N, C-alpha and C positions, 0 to 999 in steps of 0.2 A: 324658429329655433329647432335644431335637429335633436330628436330624442336619441340618446345613446343607449340603445336597447341591450347592448351586451352587459350593461351594468345593472345590478351589482354582481350577478353570478351566472349570466347567460353567455359567457365567453367561449362556449363550445359550439355556438350556432354559426354556421357558415353559409346557409341559404335562407333567404327571406324575401318578403314582398314589401314594397314601400311606394309612396307617392311623390312625384317630383314637385318641389315647391319653388325651385328657381334654377337658373342656369347662367353660365358665363361663357366666355369664348372657349374655354377648355375645361369646364367643370360642371358638375351636376350637384344640386342640393336636394336632399330628401327630407321627408317629414320625420323619418327615423332610420337608423342604420345600425348594422352590426359590424361594419368596417371599423377597425381600430385606427384612429387618426394620428397615431404616433405620440410619443411622450414617455418620460421616465426611462429614456435610453432604448426604448423599443421602437423599431421602425413601423410605419403604417402598413396596413394590409394592402394587398393587391387582389384583383379579381375582375369580374365583369358585371355590367348592368345590361339587361336585355328587356325588350318590350315588343309588342306586335309590330313587326316591320323594321326592327333595328337592334343593334347591340354595340356597346362600346367597352373598351378595356380600361379598367381603373388601374392607374399606375402609381397613385399616391392619394392620400386622404389627410386633410388638415383642418383643424378647428379654425373658425374665423368669426369672432363676435357672436358666439352661440350657435352658429351653423357649422356643419361639416361639409367641406367642399371635396367632392370626389373627382379628382383630376383625371382626365382621360387622354388617351394617346391616339392621335391621328383620326379623330372622329369626323366622318363625313357630315353627320348631322346628329343633333342631340334631341332627346325626347322633349316634348312640350310640357309646360307646367300643367299639372293635373294628371299626367300619364302615370299609370301603374307600371312599375318596373320590377323585375326579378333580380335580386342581388345574389351573386355567387362569389364567395371569398375563396382564394386559393388555400384550400384546407391543409395541404401538406406544408406550405410555407408558414401558415398561422400556427400549425402544430409544433413545428420546430422552434419558432420564436417563443411560443408559450412555455415549452419545456426549458429553454435556456433562461427565460425570465425567472421561472420558479427556482431553478438551480442557483441563480444569482442571489435570491433571497436566503437560501440555505447557506451559501458561502459567506454572505455578509453576517449572518447571525453566528456562525461558527467562529469567525475571526473576532467578532465583538466579544463573545463569551470567553474565548481562550486567550486572546491577546490584548483585549481592551481597545482595539483599533476601530475607529468609526469609518464607515463607507463615505467617501467624499466624491465619488464619481463612478459611473458605470455605463455600459453600452452593449448593444447586441447587433450582430449581423448574422446572415445565414451561415457564415463560416465559424461562428462561435461568439463568445461574450468576453467581457473584461470588467474587472472591478478594481477600483483604486482605494487604498487605505492609507490613513495618515497616522504616523507616530508609533510604529511597531516594527520589530524585527521578526518576520514571519517564518514559520517552519512549514513549508509547503507540503512536506510528506505527512505531517500531522494533520494539516488542514484537509488533505485529500482523504485520509482515513476517516476522520470524524464526519466529513461531509457525506461520504458514501454510507457510513454507519447510520446517519440520520435518514438518508434516502431509503435504506433497507428497512426502516421501521414502517414504511408505507403509511405515514400519517395522513389523515384527511386534511384538505386545504379548504378553508371556509372563506367565502367572499361576501361581505355585507357592508351596508352603510351604518355608521355609528355617529353619535354626537361628537363634535370636535373635542369637547372637554374630556369625554371618556377616552378618546383616542390618545390625547396628550397624557392622561394618567397611565394608560396601559403600555405605551411604547417606551422602552428603556432608553436612557440617555445614550446618544451615539448611534442609535439604530436608524433614525430618520432625521432629515433636516426640516423639521416641522416649521421653523421660522421662515422658510422659503415658500411655504404654502400660504397664499393670501388669506387674511382673516375671514373673508366672506365665504370661504369653502367650509360649509357646515350644513349637513353632516359630511363626513369623509368616507370614501370607500376604503375599506380595510381588508387586507389579505392576512388571514391567521392560519398558521400551520399548527393545528391542534394545540398541544401544550408546549410547543417548541419556539414559535416566533409569532409576532404580530407587527404589521407595518402598513401605514397608509400607502396605497398604490392603485393607480387606475389601469394598469396593464392587464394582459390576459395571463391566466395561470391554470395549471392542471388541477384536477380534483383530488388527486392523491399523489404523494411523493413517489410511489412505486412506478408511476408513469414516466419518470425521468430517465430510467435506465441507470447508466453509470456516468458519474461526473468525473471528468478528466482534466487536470491542470496541464495546460499545454505550453505555457511560458510564464516567466516571472521577470520583472524589471523594477528598477528603483531610480527615482530622480527627485532631487530637492526634498527629501524626506517623505516622499509618497511612494508606496509600494503598489505595483500593478500586477494583478494575477489575471492571466488569460485562461479561459476554460472552454470545454466542449461537453456535450452530452452524447452518449452512444447507447444504442439498444443493448 
């Protein structure tokens, strides 16, 4: 089983050492990793694994029955089981996705508080992010102002594991789809923005909202009662 070392609050680490525990035709399994394996709308990290005499480029990472498979691109050879490797995550790419993911949390909480609309979908790419809301006529100008007002408060972002029942009590209705998280997930990793928001999430996040810069709404669309807001973050 691969230890997810970035949890609960080491999601700023982009260089690490680990031991190979398995390989496949196009992937490497480690005893522990800081590569984010994708999920919650956030794409997986990319980077490299290097060892004495070799290096491979990691183009994807995915969970598989407790392990994380680090998929590699065009590898002539893979490290043998037991080899110590140096992992290096693309820090610039990780940083951008981290900022976008935290901005999505702020947007979702603003819309829930101001319009009573629950988040029903979200996703991130390097070009920006999107959030979908159900059951509300949204005022994007107001959302933009309130989101950036929250960012300007530069609140600390806490990441920790908590008992499931405590999380269920703390998360307001409509903020997270807790019923979609399997019952065996206990404790849960929670992202809490000081006195502003709390939500179970396994993704990577900044340590303070001031790191986000400016959140900018780039597009709005509506289909079958679902409103989609597309957004970006700029320095």
